[in-house]
Structures are given as structure tokens and as C-alpha cells.
ZAKOLKE-99915 format. One record per atom (N, C-alpha, C, O, CB): x, z, y; atom name; residue number from 0. Coordinates in steps of 0.2 Angstrom, whole numbers. Glycine has a CB too. Example, Ala and Ser with C-alpha at 12.3 -4.5 7.8 and 13.67 -1.06 7.14 Angstrom:
REM residues 2
east|up|north|atom|seq
66|39|-28|N|0;
62|39|-22|CA|0;
66|39|-16|C|0;
71|42|-17|O|0;
57|45|-22|CB|0;
64|35|-11|N|1;
68|36|-5|CA|1;
64|39|0|C|1;
67|40|6|O|1;
70|29|-3|CB|1;
***
This chain:
REM residues 199
east|up|north|atom|seq
23|54|-400|N|0;
25|60|-402|CA|0;
32|58|-404|C|0;
33|52|-407|O|0;
21|65|-408|CB|0;
37|63|-403|N|1;
44|62|-404|CA|1;
45|69|-409|C|1;
45|75|-407|O|1;
48|62|-397|CB|1;
47|67|-415|N|2;
48|72|-420|CA|2;
55|75|-419|C|2;
59|72|-422|O|2;
48|69|-426|CB|2;
57|80|-416|N|3;
62|83|-415|CA|3;
66|87|-420|C|3;
72|87|-420|O|3;
62|86|-411|CB|3;
60|90|-426|N|4;
63|94|-430|CA|4;
58|94|-435|C|4;
52|95|-434|O|4;
65|100|-426|CB|4;
62|94|-442|N|5;
55|95|-447|CA|5;
60|100|-453|C|5;
66|101|-454|O|5;
52|84|-451|CB|5;
55|103|-456|N|6;
59|111|-459|CA|6;
55|111|-465|C|6;
49|111|-464|O|6;
59|119|-454|CB|6;
57|112|-473|N|7;
53|114|-477|CA|7;
51|121|-475|C|7;
54|124|-472|O|7;
56|113|-483|CB|7;
46|123|-479|N|8;
43|131|-478|CA|8;
42|133|-485|C|8;
45|138|-487|O|8;
35|132|-474|CB|8;
39|130|-488|N|9;
35|132|-494|CA|9;
33|127|-499|C|9;
30|122|-498|O|9;
29|135|-492|CB|9;
35|128|-506|N|10;
31|125|-512|CA|10;
27|130|-516|C|10;
30|135|-517|O|10;
36|121|-517|CB|10;
20|129|-518|N|11;
18|132|-522|CA|11;
11|129|-525|C|11;
9|124|-523|O|11;
19|137|-520|CB|11;
8|132|-530|N|12;
2|130|-532|CA|12;
-5|134|-532|C|12;
-9|134|-537|O|12;
4|129|-538|CB|12;
-5|136|-525|N|13;
-10|140|-525|CA|13;
-12|141|-516|C|13;
-8|143|-512|O|13;
-7|148|-529|CB|13;
-17|139|-514|N|14;
-19|141|-508|CA|14;
-19|147|-505|C|14;
-18|148|-499|O|14;
-24|139|-507|CB|14;
-19|152|-509|N|15;
-16|159|-507|CA|15;
-12|159|-504|C|15;
-11|163|-499|O|15;
-15|163|-510|CB|15;
-6|155|-507|N|16;
0|157|-505|CA|16;
4|152|-499|C|16;
10|153|-498|O|16;
3|157|-511|CB|16;
-1|148|-497|N|17;
1|145|-492|CA|17;
2|148|-485|C|17;
-2|152|-483|O|17;
-2|139|-491|CB|17;
7|145|-481|N|18;
8|147|-473|CA|18;
1|150|-470|C|18;
-4|147|-471|O|18;
11|140|-467|CB|18;
1|155|-465|N|19;
-5|158|-463|CA|19;
-8|153|-459|C|19;
-5|150|-455|O|19;
-4|164|-459|CB|19;
-14|151|-460|N|20;
-18|146|-456|CA|20;
-19|145|-449|C|20;
-24|145|-446|O|20;
-24|146|-457|CB|20;
-12|145|-445|N|21;
-13|146|-438|CA|21;
-10|140|-435|C|21;
-10|140|-428|O|21;
-9|151|-436|CB|21;
-9|136|-438|N|22;
-5|130|-433|CA|22;
-10|123|-438|C|22;
-11|123|-444|O|22;
6|130|-434|CB|22;
-11|118|-435|N|23;
-14|111|-437|CA|23;
-11|109|-444|C|23;
-5|111|-445|O|23;
-12|105|-432|CB|23;
-14|107|-447|N|24;
-11|105|-454|CA|24;
-14|96|-455|C|24;
-19|94|-454|O|24;
-14|111|-462|CB|24;
-8|93|-458|N|25;
-10|87|-459|CA|25;
-7|85|-467|C|25;
-1|84|-468|O|25;
-9|83|-453|CB|25;
-12|83|-471|N|26;
-10|83|-479|CA|26;
-10|74|-480|C|26;
-13|70|-477|O|26;
-17|87|-485|CB|26;
-5|74|-485|N|27;
-4|67|-488|CA|27;
-6|67|-495|C|27;
-3|71|-499|O|27;
3|65|-486|CB|27;
-10|61|-498|N|28;
-12|62|-504|CA|28;
-13|55|-507|C|28;
-14|50|-503|O|28;
-19|67|-504|CB|28;
-12|54|-512|N|29;
-13|46|-516|CA|29;
-12|46|-522|C|29;
-11|51|-525|O|29;
-8|41|-514|CB|29;
-13|40|-526|N|30;
-11|40|-532|CA|30;
-5|40|-534|C|30;
-1|36|-531|O|30;
-13|38|-534|CB|30;
-2|42|-539|N|31;
6|43|-541|CA|31;
10|35|-540|C|31;
7|30|-541|O|31;
7|47|-551|CB|31;
15|35|-537|N|32;
19|31|-535|CA|32;
16|26|-529|C|32;
17|20|-529|O|32;
21|28|-541|CB|32;
12|29|-526|N|33;
10|25|-521|CA|33;
15|24|-515|C|33;
13|20|-511|O|33;
3|27|-520|CB|33;
20|28|-513|N|34;
24|28|-509|CA|34;
24|35|-504|C|34;
27|37|-499|O|34;
22|20|-507|CB|34;
21|38|-506|N|35;
20|44|-502|CA|35;
27|48|-498|C|35;
28|49|-492|O|35;
17|50|-507|CB|35;
30|50|-503|N|36;
37|53|-501|CA|36;
41|50|-495|C|36;
44|52|-490|O|36;
41|53|-507|CB|36;
40|42|-497|N|37;
44|38|-493|CA|37;
42|38|-486|C|37;
46|37|-481|O|37;
44|33|-495|CB|37;
35|38|-486|N|38;
32|37|-480|CA|38;
33|44|-476|C|38;
35|43|-470|O|38;
24|35|-480|CB|38;
31|49|-479|N|39;
34|55|-476|CA|39;
40|55|-472|C|39;
40|57|-466|O|39;
35|60|-481|CB|39;
45|53|-476|N|40;
53|52|-474|CA|40;
52|49|-468|C|40;
54|52|-463|O|40;
57|48|-479|CB|40;
48|42|-467|N|41;
48|39|-462|CA|41;
46|41|-456|C|41;
49|41|-450|O|41;
47|35|-462|CB|41;
40|44|-458|N|42;
37|48|-451|CA|42;
41|54|-447|C|42;
40|55|-441|O|42;
31|52|-454|CB|42;
45|57|-452|N|43;
49|63|-449|CA|43;
57|61|-448|C|43;
61|65|-447|O|43;
49|71|-454|CB|43;
58|56|-448|N|44;
64|52|-449|CA|44;
70|55|-452|C|44;
75|57|-449|O|44;
67|51|-443|CB|44;
69|55|-458|N|45;
73|59|-463|CA|45;
73|53|-469|C|45;
68|50|-471|O|45;
69|67|-464|CB|45;
79|53|-473|N|46;
80|51|-479|CA|46;
76|55|-486|C|46;
74|52|-491|O|46;
87|51|-479|CB|46;
77|62|-485|N|47;
77|66|-489|CA|47;
73|72|-489|C|47;
74|77|-493|O|47;
83|68|-490|CB|47;
68|73|-484|N|48;
64|79|-484|CA|48;
60|79|-489|C|48;
61|83|-493|O|48;
59|79|-478|CB|48;
56|73|-490|N|49;
52|73|-496|CA|49;
54|71|-502|C|49;
58|66|-500|O|49;
46|69|-496|CB|49;
55|72|-507|N|50;
58|71|-515|CA|50;
56|64|-514|C|50;
51|64|-511|O|50;
55|75|-523|CB|50;
59|57|-517|N|51;
56|52|-518|CA|51;
60|50|-525|C|51;
66|52|-527|O|51;
57|47|-512|CB|51;
55|47|-529|N|52;
56|45|-536|CA|52;
53|39|-538|C|52;
47|39|-537|O|52;
54|49|-540|CB|52;
56|34|-541|N|53;
53|28|-545|CA|53;
46|30|-551|C|53;
41|27|-553|O|53;
62|25|-550|CB|53;
50|36|-554|N|54;
45|40|-557|CA|54;
39|42|-556|C|54;
39|47|-552|O|54;
48|45|-558|CB|54;
33|41|-557|N|55;
26|44|-555|CA|55;
25|52|-558|C|55;
26|55|-563|O|55;
20|38|-557|CB|55;
23|55|-552|N|56;
22|62|-555|CA|56;
27|67|-552|C|56;
27|73|-554|O|56;
24|62|-563|CB|56;
33|64|-547|N|57;
38|69|-545|CA|57;
36|75|-541|C|57;
38|80|-543|O|57;
43|66|-541|CB|57;
31|75|-536|N|58;
28|79|-533|CA|58;
24|84|-538|C|58;
19|81|-541|O|58;
25|76|-528|CB|58;
25|89|-538|N|59;
20|94|-543|CA|59;
17|101|-539|C|59;
12|104|-541|O|59;
24|97|-550|CB|59;
19|101|-533|N|60;
17|107|-529|CA|60;
14|105|-522|C|60;
13|99|-519|O|60;
22|112|-527|CB|60;
12|110|-519|N|61;
9|110|-512|CA|61;
16|109|-508|C|61;
20|113|-510|O|61;
4|116|-510|CB|61;
17|106|-504|N|62;
24|106|-500|CA|62;
22|106|-493|C|62;
19|101|-490|O|62;
29|100|-501|CB|62;
25|112|-491|N|63;
23|112|-484|CA|63;
30|111|-478|C|63;
35|114|-479|O|63;
18|118|-484|CB|63;
29|107|-473|N|64;
34|107|-470|CA|64;
31|107|-462|C|64;
26|105|-460|O|64;
37|100|-473|CB|64;
36|111|-459|N|65;
34|112|-451|CA|65;
36|107|-445|C|65;
42|108|-444|O|65;
35|118|-449|CB|65;
33|104|-443|N|66;
35|100|-437|CA|66;
36|101|-431|C|66;
31|103|-428|O|66;
33|95|-436|CB|66;
42|102|-428|N|67;
42|104|-421|CA|67;
40|110|-419|C|67;
38|111|-413|O|67;
39|100|-417|CB|67;
39|114|-424|N|68;
37|122|-424|CA|68;
29|122|-422|C|68;
27|128|-420|O|68;
40|126|-418|CB|68;
25|116|-423|N|69;
19|116|-420|CA|69;
13|113|-424|C|69;
7|114|-423|O|69;
20|112|-415|CB|69;
15|111|-429|N|70;
11|109|-435|CA|70;
14|107|-441|C|70;
19|105|-442|O|70;
7|103|-433|CB|70;
9|107|-445|N|71;
13|107|-453|CA|71;
11|99|-457|C|71;
6|96|-456|O|71;
9|114|-458|CB|71;
15|98|-460|N|72;
15|91|-463|CA|72;
14|93|-471|C|72;
18|97|-473|O|72;
22|86|-462|CB|72;
9|91|-475|N|73;
8|94|-483|CA|73;
9|88|-486|C|73;
5|83|-485|O|73;
1|100|-485|CB|73;
15|88|-492|N|74;
16|84|-497|CA|74;
12|86|-501|C|74;
11|92|-503|O|74;
23|83|-499|CB|74;
7|80|-504|N|75;
2|85|-511|CA|75;
4|82|-517|C|75;
7|77|-516|O|75;
-7|85|-511|CB|75;
3|84|-523|N|76;
3|79|-529|CA|76;
-1|73|-529|C|76;
-7|73|-528|O|76;
1|82|-534|CB|76;
2|68|-532|N|77;
-3|62|-533|CA|77;
-8|63|-539|C|77;
-8|67|-543|O|77;
1|55|-533|CB|77;
-12|58|-538|N|78;
-17|58|-544|CA|78;
-17|53|-548|C|78;
-14|49|-546|O|78;
-23|59|-544|CB|78;
-20|52|-553|N|79;
-19|46|-557|CA|79;
-14|46|-561|C|79;
-11|51|-564|O|79;
-19|41|-553|CB|79;
-12|40|-562|N|80;
-6|39|-569|CA|80;
0|43|-567|C|80;
2|42|-562|O|80;
-3|30|-572|CB|80;
2|48|-571|N|81;
8|51|-572|CA|81;
10|53|-577|C|81;
7|55|-581|O|81;
9|56|-570|CB|81;
17|52|-578|N|82;
20|53|-585|CA|82;
20|61|-587|C|82;
25|64|-588|O|82;
28|49|-586|CB|82;
13|65|-587|N|83;
14|71|-588|CA|83;
9|73|-593|C|83;
4|69|-594|O|83;
14|75|-581|CB|83;
9|79|-597|N|84;
3|81|-601|CA|84;
-4|82|-598|C|84;
-3|83|-592|O|84;
5|87|-604|CB|84;
-9|81|-600|N|85;
-17|79|-597|CA|85;
-18|86|-595|C|85;
-20|87|-590|O|85;
-25|75|-604|CB|85;
-15|93|-598|N|86;
-17|99|-596|CA|86;
-13|100|-589|C|86;
-16|104|-585|O|86;
-15|105|-601|CB|86;
-6|97|-588|N|87;
-2|97|-580|CA|87;
-8|94|-577|C|87;
-11|98|-572|O|87;
7|91|-580|CB|87;
-10|87|-579|N|88;
-14|84|-573|CA|88;
-20|89|-570|C|88;
-22|90|-565|O|88;
-18|76|-576|CB|88;
-23|91|-575|N|89;
-30|97|-574|CA|89;
-27|101|-570|C|89;
-30|103|-564|O|89;
-33|102|-581|CB|89;
-22|104|-572|N|90;
-19|112|-567|CA|90;
-19|107|-559|C|90;
-23|109|-554|O|90;
-8|115|-569|CB|90;
-16|102|-559|N|91;
-15|99|-552|CA|91;
-20|99|-549|C|91;
-21|101|-543|O|91;
-12|93|-551|CB|91;
-25|95|-553|N|92;
-32|93|-550|CA|92;
-35|100|-547|C|92;
-39|99|-542|O|92;
-36|89|-557|CB|92;
-34|105|-549|N|93;
-38|110|-549|CA|93;
-36|114|-542|C|93;
-40|115|-538|O|93;
-38|114|-555|CB|93;
-28|115|-542|N|94;
-26|118|-537|CA|94;
-27|112|-530|C|94;
-29|114|-524|O|94;
-19|121|-538|CB|94;
-26|105|-531|N|95;
-26|102|-525|CA|95;
-34|102|-521|C|95;
-35|103|-515|O|95;
-24|94|-526|CB|95;
-38|102|-526|N|96;
-45|103|-524|CA|96;
-46|108|-520|C|96;
-49|108|-515|O|96;
-49|103|-529|CB|96;
-43|113|-523|N|97;
-45|121|-519|CA|97;
-42|121|-513|C|97;
-44|123|-508|O|97;
-41|129|-523|CB|97;
-37|118|-513|N|98;
-33|117|-507|CA|98;
-36|113|-501|C|98;
-36|114|-495|O|98;
-26|113|-509|CB|98;
-38|107|-504|N|99;
-42|104|-499|CA|99;
-50|106|-495|C|99;
-52|106|-490|O|99;
-44|98|-503|CB|99;
-53|109|-502|N|100;
-59|113|-500|CA|100;
-57|119|-494|C|100;
-60|119|-488|O|100;
-61|117|-507|CB|100;
-53|123|-496|N|101;
-52|130|-494|CA|101;
-47|131|-487|C|101;
-47|136|-484|O|101;
-48|135|-502|CB|101;
-43|125|-487|N|102;
-39|127|-481|CA|102;
-41|124|-475|C|102;
-41|118|-473|O|102;
-32|124|-483|CB|102;
-43|130|-471|N|103;
-48|130|-464|CA|103;
-44|127|-458|C|103;
-47|126|-453|O|103;
-49|139|-461|CB|103;
-37|126|-458|N|104;
-33|122|-454|CA|104;
-32|115|-455|C|104;
-28|112|-451|O|104;
-28|126|-454|CB|104;
-35|113|-459|N|105;
-34|106|-463|CA|105;
-37|100|-458|C|105;
-42|97|-460|O|105;
-39|105|-470|CB|105;
-34|98|-453|N|106;
-38|92|-450|CA|106;
-38|89|-450|C|106;
-42|86|-446|O|106;
-39|90|-447|CB|106;
-33|83|-455|N|107;
-35|77|-458|CA|107;
-31|77|-465|C|107;
-25|79|-465|O|107;
-33|71|-454|CB|107;
-34|75|-470|N|108;
-32|72|-476|CA|108;
-30|64|-476|C|108;
-34|60|-476|O|108;
-37|73|-481|CB|108;
-22|62|-477|N|109;
-21|55|-476|CA|109;
-22|53|-483|C|109;
-18|55|-487|O|109;
-14|53|-472|CB|109;
-26|49|-485|N|110;
-28|45|-492|CA|110;
-22|38|-492|C|110;
-23|33|-488|O|110;
-38|42|-492|CB|110;
-18|38|-496|N|111;
-14|33|-496|CA|111;
-16|29|-502|C|111;
-18|30|-507|O|111;
-7|36|-496|CB|111;
-15|22|-499|N|112;
-18|16|-503|CA|112;
-12|11|-503|C|112;
-9|9|-498|O|112;
-25|13|-498|CB|112;
-10|9|-510|N|113;
-6|2|-509|CA|113;
-10|-4|-509|C|113;
-14|-7|-513|O|113;
-2|2|-515|CB|113;
-7|-7|-502|N|114;
-12|-12|-500|CA|114;
-11|-17|-505|C|114;
-14|-22|-503|O|114;
-12|-14|-493|CB|114;
-7|-19|-511|N|115;
-5|-25|-512|CA|115;
-11|-25|-519|C|115;
-12|-30|-522|O|115;
2|-25|-514|CB|115;
-15|-19|-519|N|116;
-18|-20|-524|CA|116;
-26|-19|-523|C|116;
-28|-14|-519|O|116;
-16|-16|-529|CB|116;
-31|-23|-528|N|117;
-39|-21|-526|CA|117;
-40|-15|-527|C|117;
-37|-11|-530|O|117;
-43|-25|-529|CB|117;
-47|-13|-524|N|118;
-47|-7|-523|CA|118;
-49|-4|-531|C|118;
-51|-7|-535|O|118;
-53|-6|-517|CB|118;
-47|3|-531|N|119;
-45|4|-538|CA|119;
-51|10|-537|C|119;
-52|13|-532|O|119;
-36|6|-539|CB|119;
-54|12|-544|N|120;
-60|16|-545|CA|120;
-59|24|-544|C|120;
-63|29|-544|O|120;
-64|14|-551|CB|120;
-52|24|-545|N|121;
-49|31|-544|CA|121;
-48|33|-535|C|121;
-50|38|-532|O|121;
-40|31|-548|CB|121;
-46|30|-533|N|122;
-46|31|-525|CA|122;
-53|30|-522|C|122;
-54|33|-516|O|122;
-42|25|-523|CB|122;
-58|26|-524|N|123;
-64|25|-522|CA|123;
-68|33|-523|C|123;
-71|36|-518|O|123;
-67|18|-526|CB|123;
-68|35|-530|N|124;
-70|42|-530|CA|124;
-69|47|-528|C|124;
-72|52|-526|O|124;
-70|44|-535|CB|124;
-62|46|-527|N|125;
-59|53|-523|CA|125;
-61|52|-515|C|125;
-63|57|-511|O|125;
-49|54|-523|CB|125;
-61|46|-514|N|126;
-63|45|-506|CA|126;
-71|47|-504|C|126;
-74|49|-500|O|126;
-62|35|-503|CB|126;
-73|46|-510|N|127;
-82|48|-510|CA|127;
-83|56|-510|C|127;
-87|59|-506|O|127;
-87|45|-519|CB|127;
-78|59|-514|N|128;
-79|66|-515|CA|128;
-77|70|-508|C|128;
-80|75|-506|O|128;
-75|68|-521|CB|128;
-74|67|-506|N|129;
-70|69|-498|CA|129;
-77|69|-493|C|129;
-78|73|-489|O|129;
-62|63|-495|CB|129;
-80|63|-494|N|130;
-85|63|-490|CA|130;
-92|67|-492|C|130;
-96|68|-488|O|130;
-86|57|-488|CB|130;
-93|69|-498|N|131;
-97|73|-499|CA|131;
-96|80|-498|C|131;
-100|85|-498|O|131;
-97|71|-504|CB|131;
-88|80|-498|N|132;
-86|89|-497|CA|132;
-85|89|-489|C|132;
-82|94|-487|O|132;
-77|92|-502|CB|132;
-87|84|-484|N|133;
-87|85|-478|CA|133;
-79|85|-476|C|133;
-77|88|-471|O|133;
-91|91|-477|CB|133;
-75|83|-479|N|134;
-68|83|-478|CA|134;
-67|78|-473|C|134;
-70|73|-473|O|134;
-64|83|-483|CB|134;
-61|79|-468|N|135;
-59|75|-462|CA|135;
-54|71|-466|C|135;
-50|75|-468|O|135;
-55|78|-456|CB|135;
-53|64|-467|N|136;
-49|59|-469|CA|136;
-48|54|-465|C|136;
-52|51|-462|O|136;
-51|57|-474|CB|136;
-41|51|-466|N|137;
-40|44|-463|CA|137;
-37|40|-470|C|137;
-33|42|-474|O|137;
-34|45|-457|CB|137;
-38|35|-470|N|138;
-34|29|-475|CA|138;
-27|26|-473|C|138;
-28|23|-468|O|138;
-38|22|-476|CB|138;
-23|27|-475|N|139;
-15|24|-474|CA|139;
-14|19|-480|C|139;
-14|22|-485|O|139;
-8|31|-475|CB|139;
-14|12|-480|N|140;
-12|8|-482|CA|140;
-4|8|-483|C|140;
0|8|-479|O|140;
-16|3|-479|CB|140;
-2|7|-488|N|141;
7|8|-488|CA|141;
11|1|-492|C|141;
7|-4|-493|O|141;
10|17|-495|CB|141;
16|1|-493|N|142;
20|-4|-493|CA|142;
18|-12|-491|C|142;
19|-17|-495|O|142;
20|-4|-499|CB|142;
14|-12|-484|N|143;
13|-18|-482|CA|143;
20|-24|-481|C|143;
19|-30|-479|O|143;
10|-16|-475|CB|143;
25|-22|-482|N|144;
30|-28|-482|CA|144;
31|-31|-487|C|144;
34|-36|-487|O|144;
36|-26|-480|CB|144;
28|-29|-493|N|145;
27|-32|-499|CA|145;
23|-37|-499|C|145;
22|-40|-504|O|145;
25|-29|-504|CB|145;
19|-39|-493|N|146;
15|-44|-494|CA|146;
16|-48|-487|C|146;
18|-46|-482|O|146;
8|-42|-495|CB|146;
14|-54|-488|N|147;
16|-60|-481|CA|147;
11|-56|-475|C|147;
6|-52|-475|O|147;
13|-70|-483|CB|147;
15|-59|-470|N|148;
10|-55|-464|CA|148;
3|-57|-464|C|148;
-2|-54|-461|O|148;
13|-57|-456|CB|148;
2|-64|-466|N|149;
-7|-66|-466|CA|149;
-11|-64|-470|C|149;
-17|-65|-470|O|149;
-8|-74|-466|CB|149;
-7|-60|-477|N|150;
-11|-58|-481|CA|150;
-13|-50|-479|C|150;
-17|-47|-484|O|150;
-9|-60|-487|CB|150;
-10|-46|-474|N|151;
-13|-41|-473|CA|151;
-19|-39|-472|C|151;
-22|-35|-476|O|151;
-11|-41|-470|CB|151;
-21|-42|-466|N|152;
-28|-42|-463|CA|152;
-34|-43|-466|C|152;
-39|-40|-464|O|152;
-29|-45|-459|CB|152;
-34|-49|-472|N|153;
-39|-50|-477|CA|153;
-38|-45|-482|C|153;
-44|-45|-485|O|153;
-38|-57|-481|CB|153;
-34|-40|-483|N|154;
-33|-36|-489|CA|154;
-37|-29|-487|C|154;
-41|-26|-491|O|154;
-26|-35|-490|CB|154;
-35|-27|-480|N|155;
-39|-23|-476|CA|155;
-47|-24|-476|C|155;
-51|-20|-478|O|155;
-36|-23|-469|CB|155;
-47|-29|-474|N|156;
-56|-31|-473|CA|156;
-58|-31|-480|C|156;
-63|-28|-481|O|156;
-58|-40|-468|CB|156;
-56|-33|-483|N|157;
-58|-33|-492|CA|157;
-60|-25|-494|C|157;
-66|-23|-497|O|157;
-50|-35|-498|CB|157;
-55|-21|-492|N|158;
-57|-14|-494|CA|158;
-62|-12|-490|C|158;
-66|-9|-493|O|158;
-53|-10|-493|CB|158;
-62|-13|-483|N|159;
-67|-9|-478|CA|159;
-73|-13|-482|C|159;
-76|-9|-484|O|159;
-65|-11|-467|CB|159;
-75|-19|-484|N|160;
-81|-21|-486|CA|160;
-83|-18|-491|C|160;
-89|-17|-493|O|160;
-82|-27|-487|CB|160;
-79|-15|-495|N|161;
-79|-11|-502|CA|161;
-83|-3|-500|C|161;
-87|0|-504|O|161;
-71|-11|-505|CB|161;
-80|-1|-496|N|162;
-81|7|-494|CA|162;
-88|5|-489|C|162;
-92|10|-489|O|162;
-73|10|-489|CB|162;
-90|-1|-485|N|163;
-96|-1|-482|CA|163;
-101|-1|-487|C|163;
-107|1|-484|O|163;
-96|-6|-478|CB|163;
-101|-2|-493|N|164;
-106|-3|-497|CA|164;
-109|6|-499|C|164;
-115|7|-501|O|164;
-102|-6|-504|CB|164;
-105|9|-498|N|165;
-108|17|-499|CA|165;
-105|21|-492|C|165;
-106|27|-492|O|165;
-103|22|-507|CB|165;
-103|19|-486|N|166;
-102|22|-481|CA|166;
-105|19|-474|C|166;
-105|13|-473|O|166;
-95|23|-480|CB|166;
-108|22|-472|N|167;
-111|19|-464|CA|167;
-106|19|-460|C|167;
-107|15|-456|O|167;
-117|22|-461|CB|167;
-100|22|-458|N|168;
-95|21|-454|CA|168;
-88|23|-457|C|168;
-88|27|-461|O|168;
-96|25|-448|CB|168;
-83|19|-454|N|169;
-77|19|-458|CA|169;
-73|26|-455|C|169;
-75|29|-450|O|169;
-72|12|-457|CB|169;
-68|28|-459|N|170;
-63|33|-456|CA|170;
-58|29|-452|C|170;
-58|23|-452|O|170;
-61|36|-461|CB|170;
-53|32|-448|N|171;
-48|29|-445|CA|171;
-43|26|-451|C|171;
-42|30|-456|O|171;
-45|33|-441|CB|171;
-42|20|-451|N|172;
-36|16|-455|CA|172;
-32|15|-453|C|172;
-32|14|-446|O|172;
-38|10|-458|CB|172;
-24|15|-455|N|173;
-17|14|-454|CA|173;
-15|10|-458|C|173;
-17|12|-463|O|173;
-14|19|-453|CB|173;
-11|4|-457|N|174;
-6|2|-460|CA|174;
1|1|-461|C|174;
5|1|-456|O|174;
-6|-1|-459|CB|174;
4|2|-466|N|175;
11|5|-465|CA|175;
17|1|-469|C|175;
16|-3|-474|O|175;
10|13|-469|CB|175;
22|2|-468|N|176;
28|2|-473|CA|176;
32|5|-471|C|176;
34|5|-465|O|176;
32|-4|-473|CB|176;
35|10|-476|N|177;
41|14|-475|CA|177;
47|12|-474|C|177;
51|15|-470|O|177;
41|18|-480|CB|177;
48|5|-476|N|178;
56|1|-475|CA|178;
54|-1|-470|C|178;
59|0|-467|O|178;
60|-5|-479|CB|178;
49|-3|-466|N|179;
48|-8|-459|CA|179;
47|-2|-453|C|179;
47|-4|-447|O|179;
41|-13|-460|CB|179;
47|3|-456|N|180;
45|8|-449|CA|180;
38|6|-446|C|180;
36|9|-441|O|180;
51|5|-442|CB|180;
32|2|-451|N|181;
26|0|-449|CA|181;
23|6|-450|C|181;
23|9|-455|O|181;
23|-6|-452|CB|181;
18|8|-443|N|182;
13|11|-444|CA|182;
16|18|-440|C|182;
13|22|-438|O|182;
9|10|-452|CB|182;
22|19|-441|N|183;
23|26|-439|CA|183;
22|28|-432|C|183;
21|34|-431|O|183;
29|29|-440|CB|183;
21|24|-426|N|184;
19|25|-419|CA|184;
12|27|-420|C|184;
9|32|-418|O|184;
19|19|-413|CB|184;
9|23|-424|N|185;
0|26|-425|CA|185;
-1|30|-426|C|185;
-6|33|-424|O|185;
-4|23|-428|CB|185;
3|32|-433|N|186;
-1|39|-435|CA|186;
2|44|-432|C|186;
-1|49|-433|O|186;
-2|41|-443|CB|186;
8|44|-428|N|187;
11|49|-426|CA|187;
6|52|-420|C|187;
5|58|-419|O|187;
18|48|-425|CB|187;
3|46|-416|N|188;
1|45|-410|CA|188;
-8|50|-411|C|188;
-11|53|-408|O|188;
1|37|-408|CB|188;
-9|47|-418|N|189;
-17|50|-418|CA|189;
-16|57|-421|C|189;
-21|60|-420|O|189;
-22|47|-423|CB|189;
-10|59|-424|N|190;
-8|66|-425|CA|190;
-8|70|-419|C|190;
-12|75|-418|O|190;
-1|68|-429|CB|190;
-5|67|-414|N|191;
-3|69|-407|CA|191;
-12|70|-403|C|191;
-14|75|-400|O|191;
2|62|-402|CB|191;
-15|65|-405|N|192;
-21|65|-402|CA|192;
-27|71|-403|C|192;
-30|74|-399|O|192;
-24|58|-405|CB|192;
-26|71|-411|N|193;
-29|76|-414|CA|193;
-29|84|-412|C|193;
-34|88|-411|O|193;
-27|75|-419|CB|193;
-22|86|-413|N|194;
-18|92|-411|CA|194;
-22|93|-402|C|194;
-25|98|-401|O|194;
-9|90|-413|CB|194;
-21|88|-398|N|195;
-23|90|-390|CA|195;
-32|91|-389|C|195;
-35|95|-385|O|195;
-21|82|-385|CB|195;
-35|88|-394|N|196;
-42|89|-395|CA|196;
-44|96|-396|C|196;
-48|99|-394|O|196;
-44|85|-400|CB|196;
-40|97|-401|N|197;
-42|105|-405|CA|197;
-38|111|-401|C|197;
-39|117|-402|O|197;
-38|106|-413|CB|197;
-35|109|-396|N|198;
-32|116|-392|CA|198;
-35|120|-389|C|198;
-32|125|-387|O|198;
-27|116|-388|CB|198;
***
């Protein structure tokens, strides 16, 4: 898939204010500071479509971007650590979960995981909730360039092993690096394939 156009549509904190659900939608979520905005910018060939920050908790709304006039890419707030009040965090969690459950045109939720770290309980619990809720999702490991090439596969395999303790089968898994453009072709190919299957 070649991305020729990516434009911002709307930011909001309510699923009822999202664009009409008449196009396929792919949302990106992960713990704060997992490299979500950098990955999104890499996928759409932009340096500034999604706002990046070294400070966790930068994304605080549901952000819709229209890609090639054909499908929506959605940047969701991160979960886990962020230097914001607990009341704000609870508010985010409520509207994020509402969006995930109620958005009928959500074809896939990409859960981003920092490949450098051991499996984190906050990620595993969120992934388990997706399964219980029958939400289609894939996992994208980020920041693969921070590891030596020979370290990548063992990290992925170790994560799969933990998931298989509770899952009978695994979702699609991608390995990425926003700095090295790693995983870009595979993720966009996957989106293109899902779009074609659902036409």
C-alpha cells in the first residue's frame, strides 16, 4: 500500500463525536511513551501528523486521520504511566474503552509494546480484556532498533510464550522501528489485505 494522503479529521473524547463509521478504521494504542506517535508518523510518511513527545501522556484525545480518502487511522491516548491526575486517567480509560467496544467499523486495534522490556502486567491485562471483549487486535513491538539484531527474535518468542499461557492462538505480530522504517511495509500490507477482505 502506498500512502499518498493523510489528513487530520477530528479530535474528541466521545465515540458519539467520531466520524461516521462508513470507512474501515485502524486504531493504535499502548502504554505511555511506547513510541506510538513516531510509529504513526513513520507509517504515513510524515514527521508531524501525530504529535510526538518525550513526556508521557501527550495524546489525550481520540485523534482521527483519513488515509488516501479510504480508511481511518486512529491515535488513542496511552495507558499506564503518565504524569496526569488520577481523575484524568480514569476519564481517558472510560472513553477509550467505550470507543473500542462501540466503534462498529474498528477493523483492528494495534497494541504497541516496547520490545526492550519484559512482558508488563498492564499490557497483558489489556490484551486479555480485548480477547474477552472479542475485539480484533494485533501486536506491534516498537523500538526494535534499540536492540541488537540477534536479540529481537528471542524477545518476541519470550513474549509469545507468556501469551500462550492464556491464549490458544496468537494474533498477528509485527516488529517495528520508527527510526529505521522497520515493519512499515508489513503493517501497511496487513491493513490493505484486511480492507480488501472486507469490501
